[in-house]
DRENTORLO-466728 format. One line per field, with one value per atom (N, C-alpha, C, O): residue number from 1; residue in one letter; atom name; x, y, z. Coordinates in Angstrom, 1 decimal, always signed. Layout:
N
pos <- c(NUM	...)
code <- c(A	...)
site <- c(CA	...)
x <- c(X	...)
y <- c(Y	...)
z <- c(Z	...)
//
This chain:
166
pos <- c(1	1	1	1	2	2	2	2	3	3	3	3	4	4	4	4	5	5	5	5	6	6	6	6	7	7	7	7	8	8	8	8	9	9	9	9	10	10	10	10	11	11	11	11	12	12	12	12	13	13	13	13	14	14	14	14	15	15	15	15	16	16	16	16	17	17	17	17	18	18	18	18	19	19	19	19	20	20	20	20	21	21	21	21	22	22	22	22	23	23	23	23	24	24	24	24	25	25	25	25	26	26	26	26	27	27	27	27	28	28	28	28	29	29	29	29	30	30	30	30	31	31	31	31	32	32	32	32	33	33	33	33	34	34	34	34	35	35	35	35	36	36	36	36	37	37	37	37	38	38	38	38	39	39	39	39	40	40	40	40	41	41	41	41	42	42	42	42	43	43	43	43	44	44	44	44	45	45	45	45	46	46	46	46	47	47	47	47	48	48	48	48	49	49	49	49	50	50	50	50	51	51	51	51	52	52	52	52	53	53	53	53	54	54	54	54	55	55	55	55	56	56	56	56	57	57	57	57	58	58	58	58	59	59	59	59	60	60	60	60	61	61	61	61	62	62	62	62	63	63	63	63	64	64	64	64	65	65	65	65	66	66	66	66	67	67	67	67	68	68	68	68	69	69	69	69	70	70	70	70	71	71	71	71	72	72	72	72	73	73	73	73	74	74	74	74	75	75	75	75	76	76	76	76	77	77	77	77	78	78	78	78	79	79	79	79	80	80	80	80	81	81	81	81	82	82	82	82	83	83	83	83	84	84	84	84	85	85	85	85	86	86	86	86	87	87	87	87	88	88	88	88	89	89	89	89	90	90	90	90	91	91	91	91	92	92	92	92	93	93	93	93	94	94	94	94	95	95	95	95	96	96	96	96	97	97	97	97	98	98	98	98	99	99	99	99	100	100	100	100	101	101	101	101	102	102	102	102	103	103	103	103	104	104	104	104	105	105	105	105	106	106	106	106	107	107	107	107	108	108	108	108	109	109	109	109	110	110	110	110	111	111	111	111	112	112	112	112	113	113	113	113	114	114	114	114	115	115	115	115	116	116	116	116	117	117	117	117	118	118	118	118	119	119	119	119	120	120	120	120	121	121	121	121	122	122	122	122	123	123	123	123	124	124	124	124	125	125	125	125	126	126	126	126	127	127	127	127	128	128	128	128	129	129	129	129	130	130	130	130	131	131	131	131	132	132	132	132	133	133	133	133	134	134	134	134	135	135	135	135	136	136	136	136	137	137	137	137	138	138	138	138	139	139	139	139	140	140	140	140	141	141	141	141	142	142	142	142	143	143	143	143	144	144	144	144	145	145	145	145	146	146	146	146	147	147	147	147	148	148	148	148	149	149	149	149	150	150	150	150	151	151	151	151	152	152	152	152	153	153	153	153	154	154	154	154	155	155	155	155	156	156	156	156	157	157	157	157	158	158	158	158	159	159	159	159	160	160	160	160	161	161	161	161	162	162	162	162	163	163	163	163	164	164	164	164	165	165	165	165	166	166	166	166)
code <- c(M	M	M	M	T	T	T	T	F	F	F	F	V	V	V	V	V	V	V	V	P	P	P	P	F	F	F	F	D	D	D	D	G	G	G	G	S	S	S	S	N	N	N	N	L	L	L	L	A	A	A	A	E	E	E	E	A	A	A	A	A	A	A	A	L	L	L	L	V	V	V	V	R	R	R	R	A	A	A	A	V	V	V	V	E	E	E	E	Y	Y	Y	Y	G	G	G	G	T	T	T	T	A	A	A	A	L	L	L	L	Q	Q	Q	Q	E	E	E	E	D	D	D	D	V	V	V	V	A	A	A	A	A	A	A	A	V	V	V	V	T	T	T	T	V	V	V	V	V	V	V	V	P	P	P	P	E	E	E	E	R	R	R	R	K	K	K	K	G	G	G	G	Y	Y	Y	Y	A	A	A	A	R	R	R	R	Q	Q	Q	Q	K	K	K	K	G	G	G	G	W	W	W	W	I	I	I	I	E	E	E	E	E	E	E	E	G	G	G	G	E	E	E	E	A	A	A	A	Y	Y	Y	Y	D	D	D	D	V	V	V	V	E	E	E	E	A	A	A	A	V	V	V	V	V	V	V	V	E	E	E	E	S	S	S	S	L	L	L	L	R	R	R	R	E	E	E	E	R	R	R	R	V	V	V	V	R	R	R	R	S	S	S	S	L	L	L	L	A	A	A	A	P	P	P	P	D	D	D	D	A	A	A	A	S	S	S	S	F	F	F	F	E	E	E	E	Y	Y	Y	Y	E	E	E	E	R	R	R	R	I	I	I	I	R	R	R	R	E	E	E	E	F	F	F	F	P	P	P	P	P	P	P	P	E	E	E	E	A	A	A	A	Q	Q	Q	Q	L	L	L	L	A	A	A	A	E	E	E	E	H	H	H	H	V	V	V	V	E	E	E	E	R	R	R	R	L	L	L	L	A	A	A	A	R	R	R	R	A	A	A	A	H	H	H	H	D	D	D	D	P	P	P	P	S	S	S	S	V	V	V	V	V	V	V	V	F	F	F	F	L	L	L	L	G	G	G	G	S	S	S	S	E	E	E	E	N	N	N	N	V	V	V	V	G	G	G	G	R	R	R	R	V	V	V	V	V	V	V	V	T	T	T	T	P	P	P	P	L	L	L	L	T	T	T	T	S	S	S	S	V	V	V	V	G	G	G	G	V	V	V	V	H	H	H	H	V	V	V	V	A	A	A	A	A	A	A	A	E	E	E	E	E	E	E	E	T	T	T	T	Y	Y	Y	Y	D	D	D	D	V	V	V	V	F	F	F	F	I	I	I	I	V	V	V	V	R	R	R	R	H	H	H	H	A	A	A	A	G	G	G	G	P	P	P	P	P	P	P	P	T	T	T	T	V	V	V	V	D	D	D	D	A	A	A	A	I	I	I	I	E	E	E	E	P	P	P	P	H	H	H	H	A	A	A	A	D	D	D	D	F	F	F	F	Y	Y	Y	Y	R	R	R	R	A	A	A	A	D	D	D	D	D	D	D	D	A	A	A	A	N	N	N	N	G	G	G	G	G	G	G	G)
site <- c(N	CA	C	O	N	CA	C	O	N	CA	C	O	N	CA	C	O	N	CA	C	O	N	CA	C	O	N	CA	C	O	N	CA	C	O	N	CA	C	O	N	CA	C	O	N	CA	C	O	N	CA	C	O	N	CA	C	O	N	CA	C	O	N	CA	C	O	N	CA	C	O	N	CA	C	O	N	CA	C	O	N	CA	C	O	N	CA	C	O	N	CA	C	O	N	CA	C	O	N	CA	C	O	N	CA	C	O	N	CA	C	O	N	CA	C	O	N	CA	C	O	N	CA	C	O	N	CA	C	O	N	CA	C	O	N	CA	C	O	N	CA	C	O	N	CA	C	O	N	CA	C	O	N	CA	C	O	N	CA	C	O	N	CA	C	O	N	CA	C	O	N	CA	C	O	N	CA	C	O	N	CA	C	O	N	CA	C	O	N	CA	C	O	N	CA	C	O	N	CA	C	O	N	CA	C	O	N	CA	C	O	N	CA	C	O	N	CA	C	O	N	CA	C	O	N	CA	C	O	N	CA	C	O	N	CA	C	O	N	CA	C	O	N	CA	C	O	N	CA	C	O	N	CA	C	O	N	CA	C	O	N	CA	C	O	N	CA	C	O	N	CA	C	O	N	CA	C	O	N	CA	C	O	N	CA	C	O	N	CA	C	O	N	CA	C	O	N	CA	C	O	N	CA	C	O	N	CA	C	O	N	CA	C	O	N	CA	C	O	N	CA	C	O	N	CA	C	O	N	CA	C	O	N	CA	C	O	N	CA	C	O	N	CA	C	O	N	CA	C	O	N	CA	C	O	N	CA	C	O	N	CA	C	O	N	CA	C	O	N	CA	C	O	N	CA	C	O	N	CA	C	O	N	CA	C	O	N	CA	C	O	N	CA	C	O	N	CA	C	O	N	CA	C	O	N	CA	C	O	N	CA	C	O	N	CA	C	O	N	CA	C	O	N	CA	C	O	N	CA	C	O	N	CA	C	O	N	CA	C	O	N	CA	C	O	N	CA	C	O	N	CA	C	O	N	CA	C	O	N	CA	C	O	N	CA	C	O	N	CA	C	O	N	CA	C	O	N	CA	C	O	N	CA	C	O	N	CA	C	O	N	CA	C	O	N	CA	C	O	N	CA	C	O	N	CA	C	O	N	CA	C	O	N	CA	C	O	N	CA	C	O	N	CA	C	O	N	CA	C	O	N	CA	C	O	N	CA	C	O	N	CA	C	O	N	CA	C	O	N	CA	C	O	N	CA	C	O	N	CA	C	O	N	CA	C	O	N	CA	C	O	N	CA	C	O	N	CA	C	O	N	CA	C	O	N	CA	C	O	N	CA	C	O	N	CA	C	O	N	CA	C	O	N	CA	C	O	N	CA	C	O	N	CA	C	O	N	CA	C	O	N	CA	C	O	N	CA	C	O	N	CA	C	O	N	CA	C	O	N	CA	C	O	N	CA	C	O	N	CA	C	O	N	CA	C	O	N	CA	C	O	N	CA	C	O	N	CA	C	O	N	CA	C	O	N	CA	C	O	N	CA	C	O	N	CA	C	O	N	CA	C	O	N	CA	C	O	N	CA	C	O	N	CA	C	O	N	CA	C	O	N	CA	C	O	N	CA	C	O	N	CA	C	O	N	CA	C	O	N	CA	C	O	N	CA	C	O	N	CA	C	O	N	CA	C	O)
x <- c(+39.8	+39.3	+37.9	+37.1	+37.7	+36.0	+36.0	+36.9	+34.6	+34.3	+32.9	+31.9	+33.2	+32.6	+32.1	+32.5	+30.8	+29.9	+29.4	+28.7	+29.7	+29.0	+27.4	+27.0	+26.6	+25.3	+24.3	+24.6	+23.6	+22.9	+21.4	+20.4	+21.3	+19.6	+19.5	+18.5	+20.6	+20.3	+20.4	+21.2	+19.7	+19.4	+21.1	+21.3	+22.3	+23.5	+24.2	+25.2	+23.8	+24.2	+23.5	+23.8	+22.7	+21.6	+22.3	+22.6	+22.9	+23.8	+25.2	+25.7	+25.5	+27.1	+27.0	+28.1	+26.2	+25.6	+25.7	+26.6	+24.3	+24.4	+25.3	+25.4	+26.2	+27.2	+28.7	+29.5	+28.9	+29.8	+29.5	+30.4	+28.0	+27.8	+27.9	+28.6	+27.4	+27.9	+29.5	+29.9	+30.0	+31.6	+32.1	+32.8	+31.5	+31.9	+31.7	+32.4	+30.5	+30.2	+31.2	+31.9	+31.4	+32.7	+33.6	+34.0	+34.1	+35.9	+35.7	+36.7	+34.4	+34.7	+34.9	+35.4	+34.4	+34.3	+33.1	+32.0	+33.9	+32.6	+32.2	+33.0	+30.9	+30.5	+29.9	+29.1	+30.1	+30.0	+29.4	+30.3	+28.2	+27.6	+27.5	+26.8	+28.3	+28.4	+27.6	+27.5	+27.0	+26.2	+26.9	+27.6	+26.6	+26.7	+25.5	+25.1	+24.7	+23.5	+23.7	+23.8	+23.7	+23.7	+22.1	+21.2	+22.1	+21.0	+20.3	+19.6	+20.4	+19.8	+18.8	+19.1	+17.4	+16.6	+16.9	+16.3	+17.8	+18.1	+18.7	+18.5	+19.6	+20.8	+19.5	+19.8	+18.6	+17.4	+16.7	+16.3	+16.4	+15.7	+16.6	+16.4	+17.4	+18.6	+18.4	+17.7	+18.6	+19.2	+17.7	+17.7	+16.3	+15.3	+14.9	+13.7	+15.4	+15.0	+13.8	+13.1	+13.5	+12.1	+11.4	+12.1	+10.2	+9.6	+9.8	+10.3	+9.5	+9.4	+8.1	+7.0	+8.4	+7.4	+7.5	+6.3	+7.9	+7.9	+8.9	+10.1	+8.5	+9.5	+10.6	+10.5	+11.9	+12.9	+13.2	+13.7	+12.9	+12.5	+14.0	+13.8	+15.5	+16.7	+16.9	+17.6	+16.0	+16.1	+15.2	+15.2	+14.4	+13.4	+14.1	+13.8	+15.0	+15.5	+16.8	+17.2	+17.5	+18.5	+18.3	+19.0	+17.0	+16.1	+16.0	+16.5	+15.2	+15.0	+16.5	+16.7	+17.3	+18.5	+18.9	+19.1	+18.8	+19.1	+18.4	+18.9	+16.8	+16.4	+16.5	+16.5	+16.6	+16.9	+18.4	+18.6	+19.1	+20.6	+20.2	+20.7	+19.8	+18.9	+18.0	+17.7	+17.9	+16.7	+17.6	+17.3	+18.5	+19.4	+20.5	+21.2	+21.3	+22.6	+22.5	+23.1	+21.4	+21.0	+22.0	+21.9	+23.5	+24.8	+25.6	+26.1	+25.6	+26.2	+25.6	+24.5	+27.2	+26.8	+26.1	+25.7	+26.1	+25.8	+26.0	+25.5	+26.7	+27.1	+26.9	+27.0	+26.5	+26.1	+26.7	+26.9	+26.9	+27.2	+26.6	+26.7	+26.1	+25.0	+26.0	+26.9	+25.8	+26.3	+25.7	+24.5	+25.7	+24.9	+25.1	+24.0	+26.2	+26.4	+26.2	+26.4	+25.9	+25.7	+26.8	+26.6	+27.9	+29.4	+29.8	+28.9	+30.8	+31.1	+31.5	+32.1	+30.9	+31.3	+32.9	+33.0	+33.7	+35.0	+34.8	+35.0	+34.4	+34.3	+33.3	+33.5	+32.6	+31.7	+32.2	+32.2	+32.7	+33.6	+34.4	+34.2	+35.2	+36.5	+35.7	+36.2	+33.9	+33.5	+32.8	+32.3	+32.8	+32.4	+34.0	+34.2	+34.9	+36.4	+36.6	+37.1	+36.4	+36.6	+35.6	+36.0	+34.8	+33.8	+34.0	+33.5	+35.0	+35.1	+36.8	+37.2	+37.3	+38.7	+38.9	+39.9	+37.6	+37.5	+37.2	+37.3	+36.9	+36.5	+38.0	+37.7	+39.4	+39.9	+39.6	+39.8	+39.3	+38.6	+39.7	+40.8	+39.5	+40.1	+39.8	+40.6	+38.1	+37.8	+36.8	+36.2	+36.4	+35.6	+34.1	+34.6	+33.1	+32.4	+31.4	+30.6	+31.5	+31.0	+29.8	+29.9	+28.7	+27.8	+27.7	+27.0	+28.4	+28.4	+28.1	+28.2	+27.7	+27.5	+28.6	+28.8	+29.7	+30.6	+31.9	+32.7	+32.1	+33.5	+34.3	+33.9	+35.2	+36.4	+36.6	+37.6	+35.2	+35.4	+36.4	+37.1	+36.9	+37.7	+37.5	+38.2	+35.8	+35.4	+34.6	+33.5	+35.1	+34.2	+33.8	+34.4	+32.1	+32.1	+32.5	+33.3	+32.3	+32.7	+32.0	+32.5	+30.7	+29.8	+29.6	+28.5	+30.5	+30.5	+31.4	+32.4	+30.9	+31.6	+32.5	+33.6	+31.5	+32.5	+33.7	+34.4	+34.1	+35.0	+36.2	+37.3	+36.1	+36.6	+37.1	+38.3	+36.1	+36.1	+37.3	+38.1	+37.2	+38.0	+39.2	+39.9	+39.9	+40.7	+41.6	+42.9	+41.1	+41.7	+42.9	+42.8	+43.6	+44.9	+45.1	+45.7	+44.3	+44.6	+43.9	+44.2	+43.0	+42.1	+41.8	+42.0	+41.4	+40.9	+39.6	+38.9	+39.0	+37.7	+37.1	+37.8	+35.9	+35.1	+33.8	+32.8	+34.0	+32.8	+31.6	+31.7	+30.7	+29.3	+28.6	+28.1	+28.5	+27.9	+26.7	+26.1	+26.2	+25.0	+24.3	+25.0	+23.0	+22.4	+22.3	+21.8	+22.9	+22.5	+23.0	+23.8	+22.8	+24.1	+25.2	+25.4	+26.2	+27.6	+27.9	+27.3	+28.7	+28.9	+30.3	+30.9	+30.5	+31.6	+30.9	+29.9	+31.5	+30.6	+30.8	+29.8	+31.9	+32.3	+31.1	+31.0	+30.5	+29.7	+28.3	+27.6	+27.8	+26.1	+25.6	+25.6	+24.7	+23.6	+22.7	+22.1	+22.7	+21.4	+20.5	+20.3	+19.9	+18.5	+17.2	+16.2	+17.2	+15.9	+16.0	+14.9	+17.0	+17.7	+17.1	+16.4	+17.9	+17.7	+16.2	+15.6	+15.9	+14.6	+14.9	+16.0	+14.1	+14.3	+14.9	+15.7	+14.6	+15.5	+16.8	+17.7	+16.9	+18.4	+19.4	+20.3	+19.1	+19.8	+20.4	+21.2	+19.4	+19.6	+20.6	+20.9	+21.0	+21.6	+20.5	+20.7	+19.4	+18.3	+17.7	+16.8)
y <- c(-21.6	-20.3	-20.3	-21.3	-19.1	-18.9	-18.2	-17.5	-18.4	-17.3	-16.4	-16.9	-15.2	-13.8	-13.1	-12.6	-12.8	-12.1	-10.8	-11.0	-9.9	-8.5	-8.4	-8.4	-8.3	-9.1	-7.5	-6.8	-7.1	-5.9	-6.3	-5.6	-7.8	-7.7	-7.1	-7.2	-6.7	-6.2	-7.5	-8.4	-7.5	-8.5	-8.9	-10.1	-7.9	-8.8	-9.2	-9.9	-8.7	-9.2	-10.9	-12.0	-10.5	-12.3	-12.8	-13.9	-12.5	-13.1	-13.8	-14.9	-12.9	-13.4	-14.0	-14.4	-14.4	-15.2	-16.6	-17.4	-16.5	-17.7	-18.7	-19.9	-17.4	-17.9	-18.3	-19.1	-17.5	-17.9	-19.8	-20.7	-19.9	-21.3	-22.0	-23.0	-21.9	-22.4	-23.2	-24.3	-22.0	-22.2	-23.4	-24.5	-22.6	-23.2	-24.7	-25.4	-25.2	-26.3	-27.0	-27.9	-26.6	-27.0	-27.6	-28.7	-26.4	-26.6	-26.8	-26.6	-27.2	-27.3	-26.5	-26.8	-24.9	-23.9	-23.2	-23.0	-23.0	-22.4	-21.0	-20.4	-20.5	-19.3	-18.6	-19.2	-17.2	-16.5	-15.3	-14.5	-14.6	-13.4	-12.2	-12.3	-11.2	-10.2	-8.8	-8.5	-8.1	-7.2	-5.6	-5.7	-4.6	-3.2	-2.7	-2.5	-2.5	-2.1	-0.5	-0.4	+0.7	+2.1	+2.1	+1.6	+2.7	+3.3	+4.4	+5.0	+4.8	+5.8	+5.6	+4.9	+6.1	+6.0	+6.3	+5.7	+7.3	+7.4	+6.6	+6.5	+5.8	+4.3	+3.1	+2.1	+3.1	+2.2	+2.4	+1.3	+3.5	+3.8	+3.5	+2.3	+4.1	+3.8	+2.4	+2.1	+1.5	+0.0	-0.3	-1.5	+0.0	-0.8	-1.1	-1.2	-1.4	-2.0	-1.5	-2.2	-0.4	+0.5	+1.3	+2.2	+1.4	+2.6	+3.9	+4.0	+4.7	+6.1	+6.6	+6.5	+7.2	+7.3	+6.1	+6.0	+5.1	+3.7	+4.0	+4.4	+3.6	+3.2	+2.6	+1.6	+2.9	+1.9	+1.1	+1.6	-0.1	-0.8	-2.0	-3.0	-1.5	-2.0	-3.5	-4.1	-4.0	-5.4	-6.3	-7.6	-5.2	-6.2	-6.3	-7.1	-5.2	-5.4	-6.4	-7.1	-6.6	-7.4	-8.9	-9.9	-8.8	-10.7	-10.9	-11.9	-9.9	-10.0	-10.3	-11.4	-9.5	-10.1	-11.5	-12.4	-11.6	-13.0	-14.5	-15.5	-14.0	-14.7	-15.2	-16.3	-13.8	-14.0	-14.8	-15.5	-14.7	-15.3	-17.0	-18.0	-17.0	-18.3	-19.4	-20.5	-18.2	-19.2	-19.2	-20.0	-18.3	-18.9	-19.3	-19.6	-19.7	-20.3	-20.8	-20.5	-21.9	-22.7	-22.7	-22.4	-23.1	-23.6	-22.2	-22.3	-21.1	-20.2	-19.3	-19.0	-18.8	-17.9	-16.7	-16.4	-15.9	-14.7	-13.6	-13.7	-13.0	-11.8	-10.3	-9.8	-9.7	-8.5	-7.0	-7.1	-6.0	-5.2	-3.7	-3.1	-3.2	-2.2	-0.9	-1.0	+0.0	+1.4	+2.4	+2.1	+3.4	+4.5	+5.4	+5.7	+5.8	+6.5	+6.0	+4.9	+7.2	+6.8	+7.5	+8.6	+6.9	+7.2	+7.5	+7.1	+8.1	+8.0	+6.5	+5.6	+6.4	+5.1	+4.3	+3.1	+5.1	+4.7	+3.9	+2.7	+4.6	+4.4	+3.1	+2.1	+3.3	+2.0	+0.8	-0.2	+1.0	-0.1	-0.4	-1.6	+0.2	-0.2	-1.2	-2.2	-0.6	-2.0	-3.2	-4.2	-2.9	-4.5	-5.2	-6.3	-4.5	-5.2	-5.7	-6.8	-4.9	-5.9	-6.9	-7.7	-7.0	-8.3	-9.3	-10.4	-9.2	-9.8	-10.4	-11.6	-9.7	-10.2	-11.2	-11.8	-11.1	-11.8	-13.1	-14.1	-13.5	-14.6	-15.2	-16.3	-14.8	-14.9	-15.4	-16.6	-14.7	-15.2	-15.5	-15.1	-16.2	-16.6	-15.7	-15.2	-15.7	-14.8	-14.3	-15.0	-12.7	-12.0	-12.1	-12.1	-12.1	-12.2	-11.0	-10.7	-10.2	-8.8	-8.7	-8.7	-8.6	-8.3	-7.0	-6.3	-6.3	-5.2	-4.8	-5.8	-3.7	-3.4	-2.4	-2.3	-1.6	-1.1	-0.9	+0.0	-2.1	-2.4	-2.9	-3.9	-2.3	-2.7	-2.1	-2.2	-1.1	-0.3	+0.6	+0.8	+1.3	+2.2	+3.7	+4.3	+4.1	+4.7	+4.4	+3.9	+4.7	+3.9	+5.5	+6.6	+4.9	+5.7	+6.2	+5.3	+7.3	+7.4	+6.8	+6.7	+6.3	+6.2	+4.4	+3.9	+3.9	+2.0	+2.1	+2.8	+1.3	+0.3	-0.9	-1.4	-1.3	-2.2	-1.8	-2.6	-1.1	-0.5	-0.2	-0.2	+0.0	+0.1	-1.5	-1.8	-2.2	-3.8	-4.5	-5.4	-3.9	-4.7	-4.4	-5.4	-3.0	-2.5	-3.3	-3.2	-4.2	-4.9	-5.7	-5.8	-6.0	-6.6	-8.3	-9.2	-8.5	-9.4	-10.9	-12.0	-10.7	-11.9	-11.4	-10.2	-12.6	-12.3	-11.8	-11.8	-11.2	-10.8	-11.4	-11.4	-11.8	-12.4	-11.4	-11.5	-10.6	-9.6	-10.1	-10.4	-10.2	-10.8	-9.5	-8.7	-9.5	-8.5	-8.6	-7.7	-9.9	-10.3	-11.5	-12.0	-11.7	-12.1	-14.0	-14.8	-14.4	-15.3	-16.5	-16.2	-17.9	-18.7	-19.1	-19.1	-19.6	-19.4	-20.3	-21.4	-20.1	-20.8	-21.7	-22.2	-21.7	-23.0	-24.4	-24.6	-25.2	-26.4	-27.2	-27.9	-27.2	-27.7	-27.2	-27.6	-26.3	-25.7	-26.0	-25.7	-26.8	-26.8	-26.0	-25.5	-25.1	-23.9	-24.3	-25.3	-23.1	-23.1	-23.1	-22.0	-24.3	-24.2	-23.5	-23.4	-23.0	-22.5	-20.9	-20.3	-20.4	-19.0	-18.3	-17.2	-19.5	-18.6	-19.0	-20.0	-18.0	-17.9	-18.7	-19.2	-19.3	-19.8	-18.8	-19.3	-17.4	-16.5	-16.3	-16.1	-16.4	-16.4	-17.0	-16.5	-18.1	-19.2	-19.2	-19.8	-18.1	-17.6	-16.2	-15.6	-15.8	-14.6	-13.5	-12.4	-13.8	-12.9	-12.4	-11.6)
z <- c(+27.7	+26.9	+26.6	+26.6	+26.4	+26.1	+24.8	+24.4	+24.3	+23.1	+24.2	+24.8	+24.0	+24.4	+23.6	+22.6	+24.3	+23.1	+23.8	+24.8	+23.4	+23.8	+23.7	+22.5	+24.4	+24.1	+24.2	+25.1	+23.6	+23.8	+23.6	+24.0	+22.8	+22.6	+21.1	+20.5	+20.7	+19.1	+18.2	+18.6	+17.1	+16.1	+16.0	+16.3	+15.5	+15.2	+16.4	+16.4	+17.5	+19.4	+19.2	+19.6	+18.6	+18.5	+17.8	+18.3	+16.6	+15.2	+16.1	+16.0	+16.5	+17.0	+18.1	+18.3	+19.1	+20.0	+19.3	+19.3	+18.8	+17.8	+17.2	+17.3	+16.3	+15.8	+16.6	+16.2	+17.8	+19.2	+19.3	+19.2	+19.7	+20.0	+18.9	+19.1	+17.6	+16.4	+16.2	+15.8	+16.6	+16.7	+17.9	+17.9	+18.8	+20.5	+20.5	+21.1	+19.6	+19.5	+18.7	+19.1	+17.4	+16.5	+17.1	+16.9	+18.2	+18.6	+20.0	+20.7	+20.8	+22.3	+23.2	+24.2	+22.7	+23.8	+24.3	+23.8	+25.5	+26.5	+25.7	+25.0	+25.9	+25.4	+26.5	+27.3	+26.7	+27.5	+27.2	+27.0	+27.2	+26.9	+28.2	+29.2	+27.8	+28.6	+27.8	+26.6	+29.3	+29.2	+29.9	+30.9	+29.5	+30.5	+30.1	+28.9	+31.4	+31.8	+32.4	+33.6	+31.5	+32.2	+32.5	+31.7	+33.6	+34.2	+34.1	+35.0	+32.4	+31.9	+31.0	+30.0	+31.1	+30.0	+28.9	+28.0	+28.4	+26.8	+26.3	+25.1	+26.8	+26.6	+26.6	+25.9	+27.1	+27.3	+26.2	+25.6	+25.6	+24.4	+23.4	+22.9	+22.9	+21.8	+21.8	+20.8	+22.6	+22.4	+22.4	+22.5	+22.4	+22.0	+23.3	+23.3	+24.5	+25.6	+26.4	+27.1	+26.3	+26.3	+25.5	+25.0	+25.1	+24.2	+25.2	+26.4	+24.3	+24.6	+25.5	+25.1	+26.7	+28.2	+28.4	+28.1	+28.5	+29.2	+30.4	+30.2	+31.5	+32.9	+32.6	+31.8	+33.2	+33.0	+34.2	+35.1	+34.3	+35.2	+34.7	+33.9	+35.4	+35.1	+35.2	+34.5	+36.2	+36.6	+35.6	+35.4	+35.1	+34.3	+32.8	+31.9	+32.6	+31.3	+31.5	+30.5	+32.7	+32.6	+32.7	+32.5	+33.1	+33.4	+31.7	+31.2	+31.0	+29.5	+28.9	+28.3	+29.0	+27.9	+28.2	+27.4	+29.9	+30.6	+29.7	+29.2	+29.7	+28.9	+27.5	+26.9	+27.0	+25.3	+25.0	+24.0	+25.7	+25.9	+26.4	+25.9	+27.0	+27.4	+26.3	+26.1	+25.9	+25.2	+23.5	+22.7	+23.2	+21.9	+22.5	+21.5	+23.8	+24.1	+25.6	+26.6	+25.4	+26.9	+27.9	+29.1	+26.9	+27.6	+28.1	+29.2	+27.6	+27.7	+29.0	+29.4	+29.5	+30.8	+30.2	+29.0	+31.5	+30.9	+32.4	+33.6	+32.0	+33.1	+32.6	+31.4	+33.8	+33.5	+34.4	+35.6	+34.0	+35.2	+34.9	+33.8	+36.2	+36.0	+36.2	+37.0	+35.6	+35.9	+36.1	+35.7	+36.5	+36.9	+35.7	+35.1	+35.3	+34.5	+32.7	+32.3	+32.1	+30.3	+29.8	+29.3	+29.8	+29.5	+28.3	+27.5	+27.7	+26.3	+25.9	+26.6	+24.4	+24.1	+24.5	+24.7	+24.5	+25.0	+26.4	+26.5	+27.0	+28.5	+28.7	+29.4	+28.1	+28.0	+27.6	+28.3	+26.2	+26.0	+27.1	+27.4	+27.8	+28.5	+29.8	+30.5	+30.0	+30.9	+30.1	+30.6	+28.9	+28.5	+28.5	+29.0	+27.9	+27.6	+29.1	+29.3	+29.9	+31.3	+31.5	+32.3	+31.3	+31.7	+30.7	+31.0	+29.3	+28.6	+29.1	+29.2	+29.2	+29.9	+31.0	+31.3	+31.6	+33.0	+32.3	+33.1	+31.2	+30.8	+30.2	+29.7	+30.0	+29.3	+28.0	+27.8	+27.2	+25.6	+24.9	+25.2	+23.9	+22.9	+21.9	+21.2	+21.7	+20.4	+21.0	+21.8	+20.6	+21.2	+19.6	+18.5	+19.6	+18.9	+18.9	+19.8	+17.7	+17.9	+16.7	+15.5	+17.3	+16.2	+15.9	+16.6	+14.4	+14.3	+13.0	+12.3	+12.3	+10.8	+10.4	+9.2	+11.4	+11.1	+11.6	+11.3	+12.7	+13.2	+11.9	+11.2	+11.7	+10.5	+9.3	+8.6	+9.0	+8.0	+7.8	+8.9	+6.6	+6.6	+7.6	+8.5	+7.0	+8.0	+9.0	+8.9	+10.3	+11.4	+12.0	+12.1	+12.4	+13.3	+14.7	+15.1	+15.6	+16.7	+18.0	+19.1	+17.3	+18.7	+18.4	+18.5	+18.2	+18.3	+19.3	+19.3	+20.1	+21.4	+20.6	+20.8	+19.6	+18.6	+18.4	+18.9	+17.9	+17.7	+18.6	+18.1	+19.7	+20.9	+21.2	+21.2	+21.4	+21.9	+20.8	+21.1	+19.8	+18.6	+18.8	+19.0	+19.0	+19.2	+20.0	+19.8	+21.0	+22.0	+21.3	+20.1	+21.7	+21.3	+22.0	+21.5	+23.3	+23.9	+23.2	+23.5	+22.5	+21.7	+20.4	+19.9	+19.7	+18.5	+18.4	+19.5	+17.1	+17.3	+16.0	+14.9	+16.1	+14.9	+14.7	+15.4	+13.8	+13.4	+12.8	+11.6	+13.2	+12.5	+12.1	+12.9	+10.6	+9.9	+9.3	+8.8	+9.2	+8.8	+9.9	+10.8	+9.8	+10.6	+10.2	+10.9	+8.8	+7.9	+8.6	+9.6	+8.4	+8.8	+8.4	+7.2	+9.2	+8.6	+7.3	+7.2	+6.4	+5.2	+5.4	+4.5	+6.6	+7.0	+6.8	+7.5	+6.0	+5.9	+7.2	+7.5	+7.9	+9.4	+10.5	+11.6	+9.8	+11.1	+10.8	+9.8	+12.2	+12.3	+12.3	+13.4	+11.4	+12.1	+12.7	+12.6	+13.8	+15.0	+14.0	+13.5	+13.6	+13.0	+13.6	+12.8	+14.9	+15.3	+15.3	+15.6	+15.0	+15.1	+13.9	+13.9	+12.3	+11.2	+10.3	+10.4	+9.6	+8.7	+7.8	+8.0	+6.6	+5.6	+4.6	+3.9	+4.5	+3.7	+4.1	+3.3	+5.0	+5.8	+4.8	+4.1	+4.8	+4.0	+2.5	+1.8	+2.6	+0.8	+0.6	-0.4	+2.2	+2.5	+2.1	+1.5	+2.6	+2.7	+4.1	+4.1)
//
């Protein structure tokens, strides 16, 4: 079994990856980061992969995401899927779920501020991924270090003020 992290390079996706590594180390589980990369500029701008007016080089974005995963989690695997369209969130989530399920995950670590709230935005891929019932979901809502004594924090990831909840 594996801990899987949908990874888009956002702060909370990075925190989810680090958290998966911390728990994976403690529980001797492998970690895999999965990414879906639509080949549309609008999505790339929305995710902060490119700036307004900047050319969209999909391979460069994939390589940048791969390098970020490698820097945060050197032993984690990285898998991505390029898709031509920019589908609705539910369809995008289906691509993410398929990549995750290929790893037979025991837990999917989601970095999201809004998954699991009573009122959930319809534009969250995480909402759809979290609805899958074949694996457990660990939701990372804060980038700070874990508060479980048995988990050793990834020291290079956290700033000094994160330790105090800030």
